N, C-alpha and C positions, 0 to 999 in steps of 0.2 A: 380627820383632822391631819394636816398636811405637817409632817416634819421639817425641821431646818435642813436636813440633811438632802431630801427629796427635793426640797425648794432650790436650794444652791450649789446641787449635784455633790452633796457630800454626805460620808456615811455618819457624820457626828459631829458634836461641837455645836455651840449656839453663837459664837462671835463671826461676824461676817466676814471671810476671808477668802471667798470664791468670787467667779463670776456669776451673775445671773442666769437662772436655768430659764432658756427660753421656752420651753414647752409649759411654764405656768403662768398663769392669769396674775398680771402684775397687779392688781386688786387685792389678790389673796397675799401675795408674798408682802404686801404693805402692810395689811392687816397682821400678820404674824409677825413681821417686825414691831410693829405698835405694840403686840402683846409681850414680846420678848423685853419690850424698852430698849430696843437694838438701833441705836442713833445712826451708827456708821451704816448701817443695812438701809435705815429710811432715807438715808442723802444719797447713798447709791442708787436707791431707786428712784427716787425724785430726780435726779440727775438726765435720767433717760428721757423721759416725759412727764414734767413735773406737772403741767396744767391739768392733763388728762388724768393722773394720779389723784391729785388732791380734789377734783371737783366730782369723782365718782362718787355715786350713793348706793347705798344698798336698797333693801324693799321697805326700809322704814325712813329711806331719806336722810340717812345719818351719810354725814362726809367722813374722810378719815380723822379730821377733827372732832367730830363730835364722838366717833368711835375711841379715839385716844382718851378723852375725859370720861367715858363711859367704862373703859377697860380697866385703865390704870389711874383713876382719880386725877388723870391730869398731870403725869409725868412732865416735870418742868423742862428737861433736856428734849422728849418727844414732841412737845408741845411748842419748842421753840424752832424745832428742825422741820416739823410741818408748817408753821406761821413762816420761816422765812422762804418756802417754795409757794405758800398760798397768794393768789391773786387778793387784791383788798376786798372787791367785790364778793368772794367766795367765802367771806368772812359772815356774811350775811345770808348765806344758805342757810336754808329752814328745812327741818325734816317733818314729817307727818303731822307731827304737834304744833307745827310753827317755831320749833324751837331754834335757836342759832347756837352755834358753839358756844358763846358766851352765857346764852341762858342755861346750857347743861351745866358748865363750869361752876356756876354759883350753886354752892351745895356740895358739890362733888371734889373740888379742887383747892389748892392753896390759895392763900393771897397773892403770892408771886406770880402763879399761873394766871390768876386774874389782871394782874399789872401788865403781864406778856401780852394777853389779848388787848388790853386797854392801848399798848403802845400803837396798835395796828387799827386806823380807823375808827376811833373811839366815840366820833361824833353820832355815825350812825349806828353802832352796836346798841348803845345804851340806850337808845330808843327805839330799837326793833321789839315788835309786838309778835308773843305767841298767838296760837288761835284763838285763845279765851282772851288775847289783849292785854296779857303780862309783859312789861317789860323787865329786864333783869334787876332792877331794883325792888320791884315786888318780891321778889323772889329773895332777895336778901333780906328784905324785912322780915318776910315770914320765916325764914331760917332763924332770924335774930343776930345776925352778924354785923357787927357795929364797924368792923376793920374793911368788909367788904362793901359796905354801904359808903363810907368815907372814899374808898377808891373810886366807886362809881360816881359819886356826886363830883368830883373832880372834872366832869364833862358835861356840860347842859344841866345844871342841877335845878334851875329853875322849872325848866321843862319836864324833868323826870319827876320831880316831886308833885306834879299836878296832874302828871299822865294817870289816865282811866282805864281800867281793865273792861271788859264786856260786863260786866254789874255796876260799873261807875265808880268803882272804889280806888282812889289815890292809893300809893303806898303808905301813907300816913292812916288810911283808912284800916290797913291792914296791922296796925298795930295792937290793936286788942288781942291779935293771938298771942303778944309777948309782953307788954306793958313795961316794956323796957325805958325808963326815964331818958336816958342817955340818946337813944334812938329818937325818941319823940322830939328832943330840944334839937338835934341836930337837922331833922326833917324839917322842922318849924323854922330854923333859922335860914334854910333856902329857899323858903316860899318868896313869891315874887310879892315887892313892897308896893302897897295900894298909895 
């Protein structure tokens, strides 16, 4: 494990107060800043080579956004700092499971984090399919979170409610897992009218 002092050429402290250590791998520095929820350090690191930093992937295909959600359940300040420097196309970056950062955020983050993602290229993100064909709405229905479902359905609702995973299941088909009448009504209200 690399300490903050080693990363930033200081002997103690967690606040970002020094220049970046040129001998350290920027990806490791960014990962450590994410782990510490150090927004100042994240902004400083991304100021130098933002696209290179936010597009870097680990051996599982996770970008810094994926990692931030996994590590800190999507600390809103960290997510906003990363989103500020992330090109729109990179929001669609998939890991080895075919999950975008929004897929990862469902079930691991707050509604505010989900809304922050949806401010950036929502039309593409809500329809991104994982390796099993799941869109984020499938996951939100699976975990029985009506607030997340409402937020997702603000974008391309008819396409989302009719999207099928690799088993041919729509989000409504997954409702058997929860039997939540409010979710059933909400999904049915967004079905295309014949």
